[in-house]
C-alpha positions in Angstrom: 2.7 -11.3 23.2 6.3 -11.4 22.0 5.2 -11.8 18.3 2.6 -9.0 18.7 5.2 -6.7 20.3 7.8 -7.4 17.6 5.2 -6.7 14.9 4.3 -3.3 16.4 8.0 -2.4 16.9 8.6 -2.9 13.2 5.3 -1.2 12.2 5.5 2.0 14.1 9.2 2.5 13.4 8.3 2.8 9.7 4.9 4.2 9.1 4.0 7.1 11.3 6.3 9.8 9.9 3.6 11.1 7.6 1.1 11.2 10.4 3.5 13.0 12.7 4.4 15.6 10.1 0.7 16.1 9.4 -0.1 16.7 13.0 2.7 19.2 13.3 1.5 21.0 10.3 -2.1 21.2 11.6 -1.1 23.1 14.8 -2.0 20.1 16.9 0.4 21.2 19.7 4.1 21.7 20.3 6.4 18.8 19.6 9.4 20.5 21.2 11.5 19.2 24.1 10.1 18.3 27.5 9.6 21.3 29.7 11.6 21.4 32.9 11.0 24.5 35.0 11.6 25.1 38.7 8.6 25.1 41.0 8.6 27.4 44.0 8.4 25.8 47.4 5.1 27.5 48.3 2.6 25.6 50.3 -0.6 25.0 48.5 -3.7 26.5 50.3 -7.3 25.5 50.5 -8.9 22.2 51.0 -5.9 20.0 50.3 -4.7 16.5 51.3 -2.1 16.7 54.0 1.4 15.8 52.8 3.2 12.9 54.4 5.8 10.3 53.3 6.6 9.7 49.7 3.5 8.6 47.8 3.1 5.9 45.2 0.6 7.1 42.7 -1.4 5.0 40.2 -2.3 6.0 36.6 -3.6 4.3 33.5 -2.6 4.4 29.8 -5.1 3.8 27.0 -8.6 2.2 27.4 -10.7 0.0 25.2 -14.2 -1.5 25.0 -16.1 -4.1 23.0 -13.4 -6.6 21.9 -10.9 -3.7 21.4 -13.0 -2.1 18.8 -13.4 1.2 20.7 -10.1 2.7 21.9 -9.3 5.6 24.2 -6.1 7.3 23.2 -5.0 9.2 26.3 -3.0 9.0 29.6 -5.6 8.7 32.4 -5.4 11.3 33.9 -3.1 13.5 31.8 -1.9 15.9 34.5 -0.4 15.3 37.9 0.9 17.4 40.9 3.1 15.4 43.2 6.2 15.8 45.4 9.9 15.0 45.2 10.3 11.4 46.1 6.9 10.3 44.9 6.4 7.7 42.1 3.8 7.2 39.4 3.0 3.7 38.1 1.3 3.7 34.7 -0.7 0.6 33.9 -1.4 -0.1 30.2 -5.0 -1.1 29.6 -5.3 -1.6 25.8 -4.2 -3.9 23.0 -3.2 -0.8 21.1 0.4 -0.1 22.0 1.4 3.1 23.8 4.4 4.6 25.5 5.1 6.9 28.6 8.1 9.0 27.5 10.0 12.0 29.0 12.4 13.9 26.8 15.9 15.1 27.8 16.6 18.9 27.8 16.8 20.2 24.3 15.7 16.9 22.8 13.2 17.2 20.0 10.2 14.9 19.9 11.5 11.9 18.0 9.6 10.9 14.8 7.6 7.7 15.4 9.9 5.8 13.0 13.0 6.5 15.2 14.6 3.4 16.7 14.4 4.9 20.2 10.6 5.0 20.2 9.9 1.3 20.5 12.6 0.5 23.1 12.8 1.2 26.9 15.2 4.0 27.9 16.6 5.5 31.1 16.2 4.1 34.6 13.6 4.1 37.2 13.9 7.7 38.2 13.1 11.0 36.5 14.9 14.3 37.0 14.7 15.8 33.5 18.3 15.1 32.7 17.9 12.2 30.1 15.5 10.5 27.8 13.3 8.1 29.8 10.7 5.9 28.2 8.7 2.8 28.7 9.0 1.8 25.1 6.0 0.0 23.5 3.7 -1.6 26.1 0.4 -3.4 25.8 -2.4 -4.6 28.1 -1.2 -5.5 31.6 2.2 -3.8 31.3 3.3 -1.4 34.1 5.8 1.4 34.0 7.0 3.2 37.2 9.1 6.3 37.7 10.2 8.0 40.9 10.6 11.8 40.6 13.7 13.1 42.3 13.8 16.8 41.4 11.2 19.6 41.5 10.0 20.8 38.1 7.4 20.6 35.5 7.8 17.6 33.2 5.9 16.9 29.9 5.4 13.2 29.0 4.2 11.7 25.7 3.0 8.6 24.0 5.4 8.7 21.1 3.1 6.7 18.9 0.0 8.8 19.2 0.9 12.4 18.7 -0.3 15.1 19.3 -3.3 13.7 21.2 -1.5 11.7 23.9 0.6 13.9 26.2 0.5 15.2 29.8 2.4 16.9 32.6 3.8 16.1 36.0 4.3 19.1 38.3 6.7 18.1 41.1 6.9 20.2 44.3 9.4 20.0 47.1 8.9 17.1 49.5 6.3 18.0 52.2 4.2 20.2 50.1 0.5 19.5 50.5 -1.1 17.6 47.6 -3.9 19.3 45.6 -5.6 16.0 44.9 -6.0 12.5 46.5 -5.5 9.3 44.6 -9.3 8.8 44.7 -9.8 12.2 43.0 -7.3 11.3 40.3 -9.0 7.9 39.8 -12.4 9.7 39.5 -10.9 12.1 36.9 -9.5 9.2 35.0 -12.8 7.3 35.1 -14.6 10.3 33.7 -12.1 10.8 30.9 -12.2 7.1 30.0 -16.0 7.1 29.9 -16.1 10.2 27.7 -13.5 8.9 25.3 -15.0 5.5 24.9 -18.5 6.9 24.5 -17.1 9.2 21.8 -15.6 6.2 20.1 -18.8 4.2 20.4 -20.8 7.1 18.8 -18.3 7.5 15.9 -19.8 4.8 13.6 -23.0 6.8 13.5 -21.0 9.4 11.5 -20.5 6.9 8.7 -20.2 9.2 5.7 -21.1 6.9 2.8 -24.3 5.0 1.7 -24.9 2.3 4.2 -24.7 -1.2 2.7 -23.0 0.3 -0.4 -19.7 -0.3 -2.0 -17.8 2.5 -0.2 -16.5 1.4 3.3 -14.5 2.9 6.0 -11.1 1.6 7.2 -11.4 2.9 10.8 -13.4 5.8 11.9 -13.1 8.5 14.6 -15.1 11.3 16.2 -15.0 14.2 13.8 -13.9 12.0 10.9 -11.2 13.8 8.9 -12.4 17.3 9.5 -11.1 17.5 13.1 -7.6 17.3 14.7 -6.5 13.9 16.0 -9.1 12.6 18.5 -8.7 10.9 21.9 -10.9 8.1 20.5 -10.9 5.8 17.6 -12.7 2.7 16.2 -10.5 -0.1 14.9 -13.0 -1.7 12.5 -13.9 -1.9 8.8 -17.5 -0.5 8.5 -20.1 -0.5 5.7 -22.7 1.4 7.8 -23.4 3.4 10.9 -22.9 0.7 13.5 -20.4 -1.9 14.6 -22.7 -4.6 13.2 -22.1 -3.4 9.6 -18.8 -5.0 8.9 -19.3 -7.9 6.4 -20.3 -7.1 2.8 -22.2 -9.0 0.1 -21.7 -8.0 -3.5 -22.1 -9.4 -7.0 -19.3 -10.8 -9.1 -17.6 -7.9 -11.0 -18.4 -5.3 -8.3 -15.7 -2.9 -6.9 -15.3 -2.0 -3.3 -13.5 1.1 -2.0 -12.2 1.7 1.5 -11.3 5.1 2.9 -9.5 5.7 6.2 -11.9 7.9 8.1 -9.7 8.0 11.1 -7.9 11.2 12.1 -5.4 9.4 14.3 -4.6 5.9 13.0 -3.2 4.2 9.8 -4.7 1.0 8.5 -4.3 -1.5 5.7 -6.8 -3.5 3.6 -5.1 -6.9 3.1 -6.7 -9.9 1.4 -4.6 -13.1 1.7 -5.0 -16.1 -0.5 -8.5 -17.4 0.1 -8.8 -19.6 3.2 -5.6 -18.3 4.7 -5.2 -16.2 7.8 -3.4 -12.8 8.1 -0.3 -12.9 5.8 3.2 -12.8 7.2 3.7 -9.2 6.1 5.0 -6.3 8.2 2.2 -3.6 8.4 4.4 -1.1 6.6 4.7 -3.5 3.5 4.2 -1.6 0.2 1.2 -2.2 -2.0 1.2 -5.6 -3.7 -1.0 -7.7 -5.9 -3.3 -7.0 -8.8 -6.2 -4.5 -8.8 -8.7 -7.3 -8.9 -9.2 -10.3 -6.6 -10.3 -13.9 -7.2 -8.8 -15.5 -4.1 -5.7 -16.9 -5.7 -3.3 -14.1 -5.0 -2.5 -11.9 -2.0 -3.6 -8.3 -2.4 -2.4 -5.5 0.0 -3.3 -1.9 -0.1 -0.2 -0.7 1.6 -0.5 1.8 4.4 -3.6 4.0 4.3 -3.0 7.2 6.3 -6.0 9.3 7.3 -8.0 10.1 4.2 -6.2 7.5 2.1 -8.4 5.2 -0.1 -8.0 1.8 -1.8 -10.3 0.1 -4.4 -10.5 -3.6 -5.4 -12.6 -5.4 -8.0 -13.9 -8.9 -7.2 -14.0 -11.4 -10.1 -14.9 -14.7 -8.5 -17.7 -16.0 -6.3 -16.8 -16.9 -2.7 -16.4 -15.6 0.8 -13.1 -13.9 1.5 -11.7 -12.6 4.8 -9.5 -9.5 4.9 -7.4 -7.8 7.6 -5.8 -4.6 8.8 -2.1 -5.6 9.3 -1.8 -3.1 12.1 -4.9 -4.1 14.1 -5.8 -7.7 13.2 -4.9 -8.6 16.8 -7.6 -6.2 18.0 -10.3 -7.8 15.7 -10.0 -5.6 12.7 -11.0 -8.0 10.0 -14.2 -8.6 8.0 -15.6 -10.7 5.2 -16.6 -10.0 1.6 -19.1 -12.5 0.1 -19.2 -12.4 -3.7 -22.2 -14.0 -5.4 
């Protein structure tokens, strides 16, 4: 876990600037400071849960299915209404890293390459006065904050912008709650089911000839034509299903990979034949020749959404290649050259 965490710290500090800028330019949502506005102390009416002592709420961050291939990129649920003195504990449920982060007044959303993105910040309480963040967290991690001041707070995953953000509305202590924990859990379960189903259906959108020489490096609902999705597929694909990963080609053929994700970067990285993932940071620049015979490492460098990479194969054999960002989630496949 320590090695994986260190790898992602280095990776996301260096490679997401372009993605973040693209998201801002596409109108994917405001990236300004966290909102903090007073909330009137008006009792909520209707069929509400009665208020009592401070409540410890439970939430989830991220979701995944099928050996981490299908990922849900969301806080589950995204929006909360609680009271002063209450806490929320976010449990991280994916091998893809995420953060829960609250900005200070006037603080702009930091670019994903900022050193503050990967590291924990602030204490265990939130009142809108300082930058407070979980830093990078993975499956099984938990992050808890107690809210000590009424207001409306925006929180973010600083890695996956603009798709992962939410709000916490904090009322005065004693205000009746609009929802129970069970209702929040049901809302989260519905969102997770919808996002993972969308991810599971994404391979069917494969835009190239199945079984051909043009593959995807990752794929998402809507492909590249839509704003960043709440779902993604962390796999190389040569057809419209998760089974279409390995490729068989003749000597002399050229393969091309295109990142058909709208929310993730990837790499296409071939180590020396017979070796595992190379000891390279995911943001390493392109390296190696434009053909591959198994004797030299070849790395595409970072493929942002829409980016492509081509490689000619000049020797028979079976070669395993990797995404340096997501090899830990199973994003690797084989090319058999005959």
